[in-house]
N, C-alpha and C positions, 0 to 999 in steps of 0.2 A: 799715028798710034801713040798713046801715052807710054812713058817708061813703066815697065812692070814694077809693081809695088807689093811688098809682102803683107799678106792679110790672113786672118783666121777665116776659114771657109766653113760655113754651116749650111747643110742641105736638109730639107724636109720633103718627104714624098708620101702621098696618100695611097694606101693599099686599095687595089681593085677599083680605082677611080673610073676607069673606062666602062665598067659594068653598070654604073649608075645612070639614071635618066637625067635630063637636063636640070630639073628642079633639085634633085639630090646633089648634083655636081655644084650648082650655084650655092647651095647651103653649105656643103663641105668646104668650099673655097673661103667663105666667110668665117667658118669655124677655124680653118687653118690659120688665117690671119690673126684671129683672136688668140689662139694658142701661141703662135710665134711671138707676137708682140708682148704678151704677158710673160712668156719665158725670158725674153731678153731684158725686159724691165726688171724681173726678179733677179737676174744676173748683174744688175746695175750697169747695163749697156745702154747708153743714151742714143736717141735716134740719130744724132749728128755723127756718131761713130759707126753707123751701119749704112750699107747700100743693099738694096733688094732688087732681085729679078724675079718676075712672076712667070712660071712656066705652065700655068693652068692647074695641073694636078700636083705641082710642087713649087717650093719657094727656095731661092738661093740667097744667102746673106753673106756679104763680105764685111768683116768686122775689123776695126782698127786694132792693131796689135797692142795698144795700150790697155785694152780691156783684158781683165783677168781670165785666162784660160782655165785655171783650176776652178774658179767660181762658176764658169760656164759649164764645165763638165758636171759638176755637182748639181747644178740647176737642171740640166738635161735629164739627169737620172732621177730627180725628185719632183720637180715642178711639172714637167710634161706629163708623166703618169697621173699625177694628182689632178691636173687640169682636164685631161681626157676622161678620167673616171667621173669627175663631177659633171661634165657636159654630156657624156654618153649615157649616163644613167637616166637622163631626162628625155631621151629620144628613142625612137623605135630602133630595134636591132639592125634593120636594113639600112638605116641612115647613119649608123655609128661610124666614127672615124678611127682608123688605126694608122700609125705613122712609122715609116722608116726614117732614121736620122743618121747623118754622117757628119763628123767633125774632123776637119783636116786643116792644112795650112799651106801656104806657098805664094808664089808670085803670080799676079794677075794684072793684065793691061787692058786698056779700053781702046778699041780700034775706031776707025773713022766712021763706022756705022753704029757706034755706041754699043758694040758687042763686047762681051767679056771674053778675053782670050788668054790661054795659058795651059801648059801641059800639067801643071799642078791642079788646076781646076778640072781638067780632063780626068785626072786620076781620081779626084773626089767623086765625080759623076759616075765613073766606072764602079766605085765601091757602092754607091747608092743603088745602082741597077744590078748588082751582083746577085747570083743565086744564094750565096751564104746568108746575106742579109734578108732576102725575101723569105728563105726557108726558116730563118730564126724567128721571124715574126709569125709565120704560120704555125710554128711549133709551140708557141707560148700563149698563155691566157691574157697577158698584159696587152695594152693597147698601143705599145710603142717598143721599139728596140733601137739601141744605139750602136753604131760602129765608129771606131776612131782609127785614124791612120797610124801607121807605125811611128811616125814622127811625134804625134800627139801622145801616143802611149809612152814611148821611151823618154820624152822630154817632160811629161807632166804626170800621167796616170801612174806609172810604175813607182813613183816616189810617194804615193799615198797621201795626197793633199787632204785636208780635213773634209770628211764626207764622201771620199772616194776610196774604194777598196780595190787594189790592183788584182787580187785573186778572183774578183768577180768577172774579169775579162779573160777571154780565151783567144789565143793566137790562131789565125787561119791564113792559108795561102790562097789567094784569089787569082784565078786565071782570067786575064784580060786580053784585049786585042794587042796590047803592047808587051805582053808577057806576064809571068806570075808576079804578084805583089803581095806584101804582107799587110794584114789589117788585124784589128782586135775587136771582137764582138763582146758585148756585155750580156751576162746572164745566160750564156750558152754552155751546156754541159761539155766537159772536156772531150768526151767520147764522140760528140756529134761530128758528122761530116755532111757534105752536100755535094751536088753535082759538079761544082767547080771549086771546091775548097777542101783542104785536109787539115786536121788538127796537127799541131807541130809542138814538140816538147821543148824547143829552144827557149830559154827564159827571156832573154832580152836581145833580139836580133838587131843588127844595125839598120839604119834607115834604108828603105828601098826606093829608088828613084823611078819615076815613070818615064815612058818613052817620049819622043819628040812630038807626037800628035797633039794638036791643040783642039780645045772646045771653045766655040764662040756662041754666046747668047746674043743673037742679033737684035737690032731695033725692030719693033713691031713683031716680035717672036710670038707665035700663037701656040698655046697649050691645047689640051684636048677639048676644054670647054670654051676656048676663045680668049683665055687670059693673055695679056700681052705685056711685053716690055716696050713701052712707047718710045718711038724714035726721038721725041723731043726731050727725053730725060737726059740730063747731063750730070755725070758723076765726077766730082772733083777729088781725085785721089791725091793731089799734090799739096792741098792746103796745109795739112799737118806735116807732110814730109819735107817741105821746103825749110822747115825748122830743124832739119837734120835727123828726123826720126824715121826709122825704117821698121 
């Protein structure tokens, strides 16, 4: 296993993917790739600074920490909705795509099976699959919703970088298998609650760490429609880091 390296973690997941037929799923997967690639290009993130894992109905990106997180947050809030609007308006409502997005950060290693391993990655996946994020997308007319980890909020969002308004984010406590964790939802009314989240009035909580459980995206990992992380993919996390960068 490689040494864990610190990366920005970005996750995208298609709403109600499993309810679509095979033709629609294949179309949505192509559309997802187009949106993700265009978004990261708009955030000035080069392909050499990204690693991708395909989970069928979702995409996981590990991004070099040299890439600007404030620029990425702004792009996720502006570029993704614009892209989805321009694409969805041209297709039937039954084939339109809506996305849940999570932006987090932490240490991730590559195991001997080319799987991605780390409790920080596990934490991000928990947020992606949480009821608060699912409910937030159901309750809005927009085609996407963004959730950021407590670390991203306290380190970046709350300082109000250009194009990002901290007041547009709401603090929620998400119940996970490892225990409660804090996250921040964009565009959710302060009074909103969900099955496993509660609104919290504390302005800037300290970082919440996740438990020891790890998530591994294995080689040849199949998603709902058969998307895979091929076992012959080799991700070199050390190229930049041997220069002393973490």
